[in-house]
C-alpha positions in Angstrom: -113.6 63.5 -171.3 -114.6 64.4 -174.8 -113.7 61.9 -177.5 -114.6 62.4 -181.2 -117.7 60.6 -182.3 -115.9 58.5 -184.9 -113.7 56.9 -182.3 -116.3 55.6 -179.8 -120.0 54.7 -179.6 -122.3 56.2 -177.0 -121.9 53.4 -174.4 -118.1 53.6 -174.8 -118.3 57.3 -174.3 -120.3 56.9 -171.2 -117.8 54.3 -169.8 -114.9 56.7 -170.6 -116.8 59.4 -168.8 -117.4 57.1 -165.8 -113.7 56.3 -165.6 -112.9 60.0 -165.6 -115.5 60.7 -162.9 -114.3 57.8 -160.7 -110.8 59.1 -160.9 -111.9 62.6 -160.1 -114.0 61.4 -157.2 -111.1 59.3 -155.8 -108.8 62.3 -156.1 -111.3 64.6 -154.3 -111.9 62.1 -151.5 -108.1 61.6 -150.9 -107.6 65.4 -150.9 -110.4 65.8 -148.4 -109.0 63.1 -146.2 -105.6 64.7 -146.3 -107.1 68.0 -145.2 -109.1 66.3 -142.4 -106.0 64.6 -141.1 -103.6 67.5 -141.8 -104.0 69.4 -138.5 -103.7 66.6 -136.0 -101.8 63.4 -136.5 -99.4 64.3 -139.4 -100.6 61.0 -141.0 -101.6 60.7 -144.6 -104.8 58.8 -145.6 -102.7 55.8 -146.8 -101.0 55.8 -143.4 -104.3 55.7 -141.5 -105.6 53.0 -143.9 -102.6 50.8 -143.1 -102.9 51.4 -139.3 -106.6 50.5 -139.5 -105.8 47.4 -141.5 -103.2 46.2 -139.0 -105.4 47.2 -136.1 -108.2 44.9 -137.3 -105.8 42.0 -138.1 -105.3 39.0 -135.8 -102.5 39.8 -133.4 -102.4 43.3 -135.1 -100.1 42.0 -137.8 -100.2 40.8 -141.4 -97.8 39.4 -143.9 -96.3 42.1 -146.1 -97.8 40.4 -149.2 -101.3 40.6 -147.5 -100.7 44.3 -146.8 -99.8 44.9 -150.4 -102.9 43.1 -151.7 -105.3 44.6 -149.2 -104.2 48.2 -149.9 -103.8 47.5 -153.6 -100.2 48.5 -153.6 -97.2 47.1 -155.3 -94.8 45.2 -153.1 -92.4 48.1 -153.2 -95.2 50.6 -152.5 -96.2 48.6 -149.4 -92.6 48.4 -148.3 -92.2 52.2 -148.6 -95.4 52.7 -146.6 -94.3 50.4 -143.9 -90.8 51.9 -143.9 -92.3 55.4 -143.4 -94.4 54.3 -140.5 -91.6 52.2 -139.0 -89.3 55.3 -139.0 -92.0 57.1 -137.0 -92.1 54.2 -134.6 -95.7 53.2 -135.3 -95.2 49.8 -136.9 -92.7 47.1 -136.7 -91.4 44.3 -139.0 -90.8 40.8 -137.8 -89.6 37.7 -139.6 -91.6 34.5 -139.4 -89.6 32.0 -137.3 -90.8 29.0 -139.4 -90.3 30.6 -142.9 -87.6 33.2 -143.3 -89.1 34.3 -146.6 -92.2 35.7 -144.8 -92.1 39.1 -143.2 -94.8 40.5 -141.0 -95.9 44.1 -140.5 -97.3 44.8 -137.1 -98.9 47.6 -135.2 -97.2 48.5 -132.0 -98.6 50.4 -129.0 -97.5 53.8 -130.4 -99.3 52.8 -133.7 -102.4 52.0 -131.7 -102.3 55.4 -130.1 -101.7 57.1 -133.4 -104.7 55.2 -134.9 -106.9 56.1 -131.9 -106.0 59.8 -132.5 -106.4 59.8 -136.3 -109.4 57.6 -136.8 -112.0 60.1 -135.8 -110.7 62.7 -138.3 -110.4 60.0 -141.0 -114.0 58.8 -140.4 -115.3 62.4 -140.3 -113.4 63.1 -143.5 -115.0 60.1 -145.2 -118.4 61.1 -144.0 -117.9 64.6 -145.4 -116.5 63.4 -148.7 -118.6 60.3 -149.4 -121.6 60.5 -147.0 -122.7 64.1 -147.6 -124.5 63.5 -150.9 -125.6 59.9 -150.5 -128.3 58.4 -148.3 -127.8 54.9 -146.9 -129.6 53.2 -149.7 -127.4 55.0 -152.3 -124.3 54.1 -150.5 -125.2 50.4 -150.4 -126.1 50.5 -154.2 -122.9 52.1 -155.1 -120.9 49.7 -152.9 -122.7 46.8 -154.7 -121.9 48.2 -158.1 -118.3 48.9 -157.2 -117.9 45.3 -155.9 -119.3 44.0 -159.1 -116.9 46.1 -161.2 -114.0 44.9 -159.1 -115.1 41.3 -159.7 -115.7 40.7 -156.0 -119.4 40.0 -156.3 -121.8 39.0 -159.1 
């Protein structure tokens, strides 16, 4: 991203370039994951990420608000994602008996099967997209830096 010198200083220019490069890297990884998943499951990367999230959750279910936060989606974005997978018979929704305002998204047996089928391609796609140019130490340093940027770690 080229910005005229009179607008930003060198460090600001570097941060702007970092933003552009992070966005491009994210787009490239998502496209690579979509290609890796494309031939088998018919699931998108976001679908697999949700199935993995639910599969790792206690009782294979989470509150919708927790899904939204964990996947960094708006409430409506999480609802659309759950709707899409519910239509395919991979997840279900359930109300909380003690609080009618709470709705859970849960992974059913068909969702577990779909996850079992898609996970190897998803992981292989991630290894190809993220692991090919970085050794283990570089991956850990990058994770640490990204957590610090995200405010998750000091």
